[in-house]
N, C-alpha and C positions, 0 to 999 in steps of 0.2 A: 624424716617423717612427713614433711609438707609434700614432698614429690609423690609419696604413695597415696596420700589423700587426694592430690591432683588427678592422679591415675584413675581413682575409683569413684571420685566426686561425680563424674559425668555419667556414672552407670547407674540405672535405677536399682533400688535395693534388692529387688526380686530377680535381677539378672546378673548380679555379682557372682564371681566364681570364689567358693571358699578355699579351695586349695591353692589357688593363685595367691589370694590374701594371705595365706599362712606362709606361704613360701617367700613372698616378698618381705614379710616381717620377721622371718626367722633369724635371729642373731647368730646362729651358728653356719648360716648359709648367706643367701643373697641379702638378708638384712644386718649383716655384721657390722656395717658403718652407719647405721642408723643414728640420726642426730635428734635427741630428745627436743621436742617442742610442745609446750603445754596444750596449746589450742589444737595442734595436729594431733596430739595423743587422745585428747577427748573425743575429736572426731572419729578416729580409728577405732576406739572401743565401741562407739556406737555402730560403726559399720560391722565389726565382729558379731555384735548382738542382732544386728539385723539380718546379717548373712545366715548366721546359726538358726534364726527363727524361720527363715526361708526354707532351709533345709528340713526343719521339723515339719513344717506345714507340708511340704512336698512329700515327706516320708509317710505322714499319716494319711494324707488324701491318697497316695498309691495303694495303700492297704484298704482304705475304706470304699474306695471306687474301682480299683483294679485287681484287688485280692493279690496283690505282689507286694514283696518286701524291697524297700529303697536299696539301692547299691551302696554297701558301707564304704566302699572305697571313696565315695564322693563326699563323705562325712568325717574321713579319716579316724574312723572308730575301729578299734580291735579289742575284744573282750577275752580272748583265750588265756592270755598272760594273767589278767585281774583275776578271772574265777579260779585259775590254778593256784595262784599265790594268796589270795584271800577267802574264797568261799569254800574251796574244797578241804582246807586244813582245819575250819572251824565249825562246819556243819551248822550254820545258823538256823533259827526258826524264824526270825523276824529282823529285817533290815531296813533302815531308813536310808533312802537315796536323797542327799541333799542337793539341791540344784538340778533336780531331776530333768527339767525341760519337758518338751512335749513327746519326746519319743526315747525314753531310757532304754537303750538297745542292751545293757547290761542286765537289766530285768528280764526281757525276753531270753536272754542267753541263759540265765539262771533257771527260769522256769523250765526250759527245755532240757534241763539236767537234774533238776530236784523237784520232785513231786509234793514236797511238803512246805517248802519256804514260802514266806509271804512278805510283802513289802509296804512300807509307807513311802510316799513320793512327795517331797516337798519343794515348791519353787515361789520365788517372790512374785512371779509373773503370773497373773490370773489366766492369761490366754494359754500359756504353756501348760497348767494344770488342766485346763478343759481339753486340750489336745491329748494329754496323757491319758486322761479318763477315757476319751473317745477310742484311743489306741488299744488300751486294755480291754475294753468292752468287746471291741471287735474281735479280739482273740479269745474271749470267754474266760478272762482271768479277774473279772470284776470283784469275785469274793477272794482274793489273794493280793489286792492292792488296794490302798487308800490314798488318794492324791489330794493334797490340800495346800492352800495358799499361805505363806508365812515368810518373813525374812529369816534367814538362816540363823541370825544371832538372837532372835526373839522366840525360838522354838522353846515351849514351856517344860520345865525340868520334869513334870511328870510324864510328858510325851517322850523325852529323851530316855527316860528310866524303863519305858515299855518295850524298848529294842535291845538286841544283844548283838547287833553289828550296825555300822554307820559308814556307807560310801559317799564320799564328797568329790563331785565332779569338778573339773577343770574350770569351769566358768564361775564358781563361786568367788565373788571378790574379797569377801571379809573371810577368807578361808582360816587364817590362824586364829582369829577371834572365834570362829565356830567351833573349831577344834577344842580351844580352851574351855568353851562352854560345855560340849560334850563331855570332856573329860572331868568336869566339875560335877556333873548330874548322872553320869552313866552308871549302869550297873558295874560292880568290881571287876567281872570277867569279860565285858563287853569289849569288843574291837574295832577299830577305825581304820578305814583306807582312804587315802587321799591322793586323787589325782594331781598331777603337776606336768606342766610342760616347758622343760628347760630351755627350749629353744625360743619361747615366747615369755619370757619372765615379766615384762610390762603388761602383758594382756592376759596372761594365766598366772596368778599369783603362785609362787613357789612356797613350800612349806618350810617354815623355819622352826618348827618346834619337834623336840624329840621325845618319846616317850615308848615304854615298853608295849603298850596296847595300840600304837599307831604304827601303820605301815605306809610309807609313801610309796609313789609310782616309780620313784628312783630306786628305791631298795627292792622293789618288786621286779623291775627290770634286772638288776644285779643277780638276784635269785634265779630268775629264768635264764639268763645267759650262763649261769654256773651249773644249772641242773642237767 
């Protein structure tokens, strides 16, 4: 881990390459021999957050100033499988995106395919909430999405109960605690989807909970492969 920190430390946050950072830390590939170091790990977590923030700012600004969408391959984002596995079978009316960030691509993907669905978008970072609000307003969807700032594990029970679907992104650090809170307060038939990245278990927390109303990214990928 120290060598990776040294590699990227000299690079300004807005010039770091996200895909390169992902590749270097992927335990199934180049990062398979990573040696854990507490201080290096903390710094790498910050680098991930900074680099993702850079991408979100670029994506929103491209839309606001150039009227063009950011290339998704630069963000390592794909929504087709998630929509197929989670959204299509459930016909949600209102979904909460937890850890939405500033540019929740899954929201745009769903809006383009469902004229009725609405969203809440919660993030612990105020800057991300403001970016998300600007992104949605630019596209004319402000009446179908409410962005707000809150810690994932502090979402009020009455707020949880108002949604019939929950989509938890990879970047949520308290992922399993958040799932437990949602399971405790959600409607009986409400469903949960949790992204996870098994190539980066130290940086994107894996799901350790099993529940009939919970679909993990790993389970979704298995269904996708077998469809």
